[in-house]
C-alpha positions as a LaTeX table, in Angstrom:
\begin{tabular}{lrrr}
\hline
Residue & $x$ (\AA) & $y$ (\AA) & $z$ (\AA) \\
\hline
Met1 & 37.15 & 86.20 & 210.89 \\
Lys2 & 34.57 & 85.52 & 213.59 \\
Lys3 & 34.25 & 89.26 & 214.20 \\
Leu4 & 33.32 & 89.98 & 210.62 \\
Ala5 & 30.81 & 87.18 & 210.56 \\
Ile6 & 29.77 & 87.18 & 206.94 \\
Ile7 & 32.03 & 88.23 & 204.09 \\
Ser8 & 31.13 & 87.95 & 200.45 \\
Ile9 & 34.16 & 89.10 & 198.53 \\
Ala10 & 33.07 & 87.30 & 195.38 \\
Ser11 & 29.77 & 89.16 & 195.17 \\
Leu12 & 31.47 & 92.49 & 195.86 \\
Ala13 & 34.06 & 91.84 & 193.15 \\
Leu14 & 31.42 & 90.61 & 190.73 \\
Phe15 & 29.15 & 93.61 & 191.11 \\
Gly16 & 31.87 & 96.15 & 191.86 \\
Cys17 & 29.78 & 97.79 & 194.56 \\
Lys18 & 31.07 & 99.74 & 197.46 \\
Thr19 & 29.39 & 98.12 & 200.40 \\
Ser20 & 30.01 & 98.81 & 204.03 \\
Ala21 & 29.31 & 96.31 & 206.74 \\
Ile22 & 26.09 & 96.60 & 208.69 \\
Lys23 & 27.16 & 97.42 & 212.24 \\
Glu24 & 25.37 & 95.68 & 215.07 \\
Asn25 & 23.46 & 98.13 & 217.23 \\
Phe26 & 22.13 & 96.30 & 220.26 \\
Asn27 & 20.44 & 97.84 & 223.28 \\
Ser28 & 21.95 & 95.33 & 225.71 \\
Thr29 & 25.53 & 94.48 & 226.53 \\
Phe30 & 27.22 & 91.15 & 227.06 \\
Asn31 & 27.63 & 90.28 & 230.75 \\
Leu32 & 30.19 & 87.54 & 231.40 \\
Asp33 & 28.86 & 86.86 & 234.92 \\
Glu34 & 25.39 & 86.22 & 233.49 \\
Val35 & 26.60 & 83.27 & 231.37 \\
Ser36 & 29.48 & 81.81 & 233.39 \\
Phe37 & 27.23 & 78.94 & 234.56 \\
Ile38 & 27.65 & 77.33 & 231.12 \\
Lys39 & 31.14 & 76.17 & 232.14 \\
Glu40 & 29.73 & 74.21 & 235.09 \\
Asp41 & 28.69 & 70.57 & 234.80 \\
Gly42 & 24.97 & 69.95 & 234.80 \\
Thr43 & 22.71 & 66.91 & 234.63 \\
Asn44 & 20.87 & 67.60 & 231.37 \\
Thr45 & 21.44 & 66.23 & 227.88 \\
Ile46 & 20.46 & 67.85 & 224.60 \\
Thr47 & 20.40 & 65.54 & 221.59 \\
Gly48 & 18.92 & 65.81 & 218.16 \\
Asn49 & 19.54 & 66.28 & 214.50 \\
Ala50 & 19.64 & 69.22 & 212.14 \\
Phe51 & 18.80 & 69.10 & 208.47 \\
Leu52 & 17.43 & 71.00 & 205.50 \\
Arg53 & 15.38 & 69.72 & 202.61 \\
Gln54 & 16.57 & 70.63 & 199.10 \\
Arg55 & 14.12 & 71.86 & 196.45 \\
Gly56 & 14.26 & 68.48 & 194.74 \\
Gly57 & 13.34 & 66.70 & 197.97 \\
Gly58 & 16.77 & 65.52 & 199.06 \\
Val59 & 17.75 & 65.92 & 202.70 \\
Val60 & 21.10 & 67.37 & 203.79 \\
Thr61 & 22.16 & 67.03 & 207.42 \\
Cys62 & 24.61 & 68.89 & 209.62 \\
Ala63 & 27.09 & 65.98 & 209.36 \\
Gly64 & 30.57 & 67.20 & 210.26 \\
Glu65 & 29.37 & 70.69 & 211.21 \\
Asn66 & 29.31 & 72.42 & 214.60 \\
Ile67 & 26.34 & 72.61 & 216.92 \\
Thr68 & 26.72 & 75.48 & 219.37 \\
Leu69 & 24.84 & 76.17 & 222.58 \\
Tyr70 & 24.53 & 79.83 & 223.66 \\
Pro71 & 22.93 & 80.76 & 227.02 \\
Val72 & 19.81 & 82.90 & 226.59 \\
Thr73 & 20.41 & 86.46 & 227.78 \\
Asp74 & 19.16 & 89.84 & 226.63 \\
Tyr75 & 22.33 & 90.18 & 224.56 \\
Ser76 & 22.18 & 86.74 & 222.91 \\
Ser77 & 18.44 & 87.23 & 222.30 \\
Glu78 & 19.13 & 90.45 & 220.40 \\
Arg79 & 21.80 & 88.68 & 218.31 \\
Met80 & 19.46 & 85.79 & 217.47 \\
Gln81 & 16.65 & 88.19 & 216.59 \\
Tyr82 & 19.04 & 90.08 & 214.33 \\
Leu83 & 20.49 & 86.99 & 212.65 \\
Tyr84 & 17.42 & 84.74 & 212.48 \\
Gly85 & 14.47 & 87.11 & 212.79 \\
Ser86 & 13.26 & 85.23 & 215.86 \\
Thr87 & 14.20 & 84.15 & 219.36 \\
Lys88 & 12.32 & 80.83 & 219.19 \\
His89 & 13.50 & 79.15 & 216.01 \\
Gly90 & 15.00 & 80.52 & 212.88 \\
Tyr91 & 16.71 & 80.02 & 209.57 \\
Asn92 & 19.05 & 82.21 & 207.60 \\
Ser93 & 19.96 & 81.02 & 204.14 \\
Ala94 & 23.55 & 80.92 & 202.96 \\
Ala95 & 22.45 & 82.87 & 199.88 \\
Ser96 & 21.06 & 85.79 & 201.87 \\
Leu97 & 24.09 & 85.96 & 204.14 \\
Asn98 & 26.45 & 85.86 & 201.17 \\
Thr99 & 24.99 & 89.12 & 199.87 \\
Arg100 & 25.60 & 91.27 & 202.94 \\
Leu101 & 28.33 & 92.04 & 205.39 \\
Ile102 & 27.64 & 92.10 & 209.10 \\
Asp103 & 30.17 & 93.77 & 211.36 \\
Phe104 & 30.17 & 92.19 & 214.81 \\
Ser105 & 33.46 & 93.85 & 215.78 \\
Ser106 & 31.97 & 95.17 & 219.01 \\
Thr107 & 31.10 & 91.62 & 220.16 \\
Pro108 & 33.46 & 90.66 & 222.97 \\
Asp109 & 35.58 & 87.55 & 222.34 \\
Ser110 & 34.23 & 86.07 & 225.58 \\
Tyr111 & 30.77 & 85.84 & 223.98 \\
Phe112 & 32.12 & 83.13 & 221.69 \\
Thr113 & 33.94 & 81.27 & 224.46 \\
Met114 & 30.97 & 81.09 & 226.84 \\
Thr115 & 29.32 & 78.37 & 224.80 \\
Arg116 & 29.29 & 74.61 & 224.47 \\
Ser117 & 29.66 & 72.85 & 221.17 \\
Thr118 & 29.86 & 69.50 & 219.51 \\
Ile119 & 30.00 & 68.17 & 215.96 \\
Cys120 & 27.18 & 66.37 & 214.16 \\
Asp121 & 27.95 & 62.76 & 213.35 \\
Ser122 & 27.72 & 61.27 & 209.85 \\
Asp123 & 23.94 & 60.83 & 210.27 \\
Gly124 & 23.45 & 64.46 & 211.28 \\
Arg125 & 22.91 & 63.68 & 214.98 \\
Phe126 & 24.44 & 65.53 & 217.89 \\
Lys127 & 24.66 & 65.15 & 221.66 \\
Leu128 & 25.57 & 67.68 & 224.34 \\
Thr129 & 25.93 & 66.19 & 227.82 \\
Glu130 & 26.28 & 67.58 & 231.34 \\
Val131 & 24.41 & 70.74 & 230.34 \\
Pro132 & 23.49 & 72.99 & 233.30 \\
Asp133 & 19.85 & 73.91 & 233.93 \\
Gly134 & 18.87 & 76.89 & 231.80 \\
Glu135 & 17.58 & 78.28 & 228.55 \\
Tyr136 & 19.73 & 78.09 & 225.43 \\
Phe137 & 19.90 & 78.87 & 221.74 \\
Val138 & 21.12 & 75.87 & 219.76 \\
Thr139 & 22.64 & 76.82 & 216.40 \\
Ala140 & 23.46 & 74.50 & 213.53 \\
Thr141 & 25.03 & 74.81 & 210.09 \\
Val142 & 23.73 & 72.82 & 207.12 \\
Leu143 & 25.55 & 73.65 & 203.87 \\
Trp144 & 26.17 & 72.04 & 200.51 \\
Val145 & 27.61 & 73.19 & 197.20 \\
Val146 & 25.95 & 73.05 & 193.80 \\
Lys147 & 27.67 & 75.76 & 191.74 \\
Asn148 & 27.58 & 77.91 & 194.89 \\
Thr149 & 27.07 & 77.42 & 198.60 \\
Gln150 & 23.50 & 76.53 & 199.49 \\
Gly151 & 21.69 & 75.65 & 202.67 \\
Gly152 & 21.99 & 77.82 & 205.70 \\
Tyr153 & 22.06 & 78.32 & 209.41 \\
Leu154 & 19.46 & 77.11 & 211.88 \\
Met155 & 18.58 & 78.14 & 215.43 \\
Glu156 & 16.26 & 76.61 & 218.02 \\
Lys157 & 15.56 & 77.77 & 221.58 \\
Val158 & 15.48 & 75.07 & 224.26 \\
Ser159 & 15.08 & 74.94 & 228.02 \\
Val160 & 16.37 & 72.11 & 230.22 \\
Ser161 & 16.28 & 71.40 & 233.94 \\
Gly162 & 16.39 & 68.63 & 236.50 \\
Gly163 & 18.31 & 66.01 & 234.53 \\
Glu164 & 16.20 & 66.24 & 231.38 \\
Ile165 & 17.06 & 64.59 & 228.10 \\
Lys166 & 15.75 & 66.87 & 225.36 \\
Asp167 & 15.69 & 65.54 & 221.78 \\
Leu168 & 15.46 & 68.25 & 219.11 \\
Ile169 & 14.73 & 68.27 & 215.42 \\
Ile170 & 16.21 & 71.46 & 214.03 \\
Thr171 & 15.07 & 72.35 & 210.54 \\
His172 & 13.52 & 75.20 & 208.57 \\
Lys173 & 9.86 & 75.39 & 209.59 \\
\hline
\end{tabular}
C-alpha cells in the first residue's frame, strides 16, 4: 500500500478509464548511510500544529494523524518537489491526489523507516523530541469527509541545531 501511494479505485470505476500509474523518475538515489543519523538521539525539539481552513471558515487540525520527519537529501528533495511542488513548504489536496495514481514501487522500504514520527493530539499539536541536528521535511495529514474526502497533505522544511526548540505552524500558504 505504501508503495502505490495514491489509489483511486472509485474514480477509475466511476469513469471507466484505463489509467496507468505515473512512475517516479528521480535523478538521485536513496542512500541509507546519508540518513542513518536520524536514528541517533539529538538535543533538538520540533513542536507545532498543522491545520487547514475550510471554505466556510472552519479550521480542521491534524488531530489523530501522523506527523513524519524525513531527513533532507537529494532523494527526499526530489520526492517533496514531485509531491508538493516545492522543497520549502507545500500542500497537495486530497482531491487532486484522488484523481491520479503514483507508482513509488522503486522507493526502497528503508526510505520509510529512516524517519521519525508522532501523532497530533486532539488540539492538532505535535512534538518530536531528541531530534538530531539537521535539515528535515515535516509532513502532516489533515483530512475530513463531507460526501468525499477533503483536506490534504502538508509539508514544511525545517532546520534545527544546538538544542533548538522549533515551533512550527504548518498550513496551506
